[in-house]
C-alpha positions in Angstrom: 10.1 -0.9 4.1 7.9 -3.3 2.9 4.8 -2.3 -0.1 1.2 -3.7 0.2 -0.7 -2.7 -3.0 -3.6 -3.7 -4.4 -3.8 -3.0 -8.3 -5.1 -3.7 -12.2 -2.7 -4.3 -15.5 -2.8 -0.9 -16.1 -0.9 -0.2 -12.2 -5.0 1.4 -11.1 -5.2 1.4 -7.5 -8.3 4.0 -7.0 -11.7 5.8 -7.8 -11.9 8.7 -6.9 -11.3 8.0 -3.1 -12.1 3.9 -3.1 -11.1 0.8 -4.5 -12.2 0.6 -8.0 -12.8 -3.0 -7.6 -15.7 -4.2 -5.3 -14.2 -7.6 -3.8 -10.3 -9.7 -4.9 -10.3 -13.1 -3.2 -8.2 -13.7 0.0 -6.9 -9.2 -0.1 -7.8 -8.5 2.6 -7.4 -11.7 5.0 -3.8 -10.7 4.0 -4.0 -7.7 4.6 -4.7 -8.6 7.9 -1.3 -11.2 7.9 0.9 -9.4 7.2 -0.7 -5.5 8.7 -0.7 -6.7 11.8 1.0 -5.9 14.3 3.1 -4.1 12.4 2.9 -0.3 11.4 1.1 1.2 9.2 2.0 4.1 7.1 -0.3 5.9 4.6 -1.9 9.7 2.8 -4.4 11.0 4.7 -7.1 10.4 1.6 -6.3 6.3 2.4 -6.6 7.3 6.1 -10.6 8.9 5.1 -11.1 6.6 2.9 -10.7 3.3 5.8 -14.1 2.1 7.4 -13.1 2.0 10.3 -10.3 4.2 12.3 -7.8 3.4 12.6 -7.0 0.2 11.6 -7.4 -2.5 14.8 -4.2 -3.7 15.7 -1.7 -1.7 14.3 0.4 2.0 14.7 -0.8 3.6 12.0 0.8 6.7 10.9 -0.5 9.5 8.5 1.7 11.6 6.2 -1.3 15.1 6.5 0.0 18.4 7.9 -2.6 18.0 10.3 -3.7 16.1 13.1 -5.6 13.7 12.9 -7.0 12.1 16.1 -6.3 7.8 16.1 -3.1 8.4 14.9 0.2 9.3 14.5 0.5 12.4 12.2 3.7 13.6 10.2 4.7 15.9 7.5 7.1 13.8 6.4 7.6 10.9 5.4 11.7 11.3 6.6 10.5 11.8 10.2 8.2 8.5 10.0 10.5 6.9 13.7 13.5 5.0 12.6 12.3 2.1 15.2 8.8 3.0 13.4 10.8 2.4 9.8 12.4 -0.9 10.0 9.1 -3.2 10.3 7.0 -0.6 8.3 4.3 -1.0 6.0 3.5 1.8 3.1 -0.1 1.6 2.3 -1.2 3.7 -0.5 -2.3 6.2 -1.8 -0.7 6.7 -5.2 1.6 10.3 -3.7 3.2 8.8 -0.7 3.8 6.0 -2.8 5.7 8.1 -5.0 7.0 9.3 -2.4 8.1 6.1 -0.9 9.9 4.0 -3.5 13.7 4.9 -2.8 12.9 3.6 0.9 10.9 0.3 -0.6 13.0 -2.6 0.0 10.4 -5.6 -0.3 6.9 -5.2 -2.4 3.6 -7.4 -2.4 1.7 -6.4 -5.3 -2.2 -7.9 -5.8 -2.3 -7.6 -9.6 -5.6 -7.6 -10.6 -6.8 -9.4 -14.7 -9.2 -6.8 -15.2 -9.0 -3.9 -15.6 -11.2 -1.0 -14.3 -11.3 3.1 -14.2 -9.0 4.6 -12.2 -7.6 8.0 -11.8 -4.9 6.4 -9.3 -2.3 5.1 -10.1 1.6 4.0 -9.3 4.4 3.0 -11.5 4.5 -0.4 -13.1 7.7 0.1 -14.2 9.2 1.4 -11.6 8.9 -2.0 -9.9 10.1 -4.1 -12.7 12.9 -1.3 -13.6 14.4 -1.5 -9.7 12.7 -5.0 -8.7 13.0 -9.1 -8.6 10.1 -10.8 -8.1 10.0 -13.5 -6.3 7.2 -15.2 -6.0 4.0 -15.6 -7.9 0.4 -17.1 -7.3 -2.2 -17.3 -9.5 -6.0 -16.9 -8.5 -8.8 -16.8 -10.3 -8.8 -13.3 -10.4 -5.6 -12.0 -10.2 -2.0 -12.5 -10.0 -0.6 -12.0 -6.3 3.8 -12.0 -6.0 6.8 -10.4 -4.0 8.8 -8.2 -5.3 12.6 -7.6 -3.9 14.9 -4.3 -4.6 17.5 -5.3 -7.5 
């Protein structure tokens, strides 16, 4: 599986179930390009935060104990079908990322250059200890990095 996530320099990914920033140049087109036609896996709160449900042209999997119309619902990440997990993108939130770290082989990270007020974080220490950065693109307001498991 792969992780596609944006964070601030401290690993902040959300505030009150919303993105803490209004826009990161080029991030949404990159998200669409990478995930269109693929499987996306998210938690219930991430699903609830989406402006359009389900994400179009993707197979939407949501970790939840209750059924969610428009998505395949799973009570546990281990219930993700093997075929779906092979080409799946974890897209949030913080709890799902924490549960899935050991299953993630590749991370596509957009890191803002600005710190934001956040209440949800990813573990950047886990990332740097368990993955090697294989590419980096500098942009005006962010850095885009790809990491592979060591």
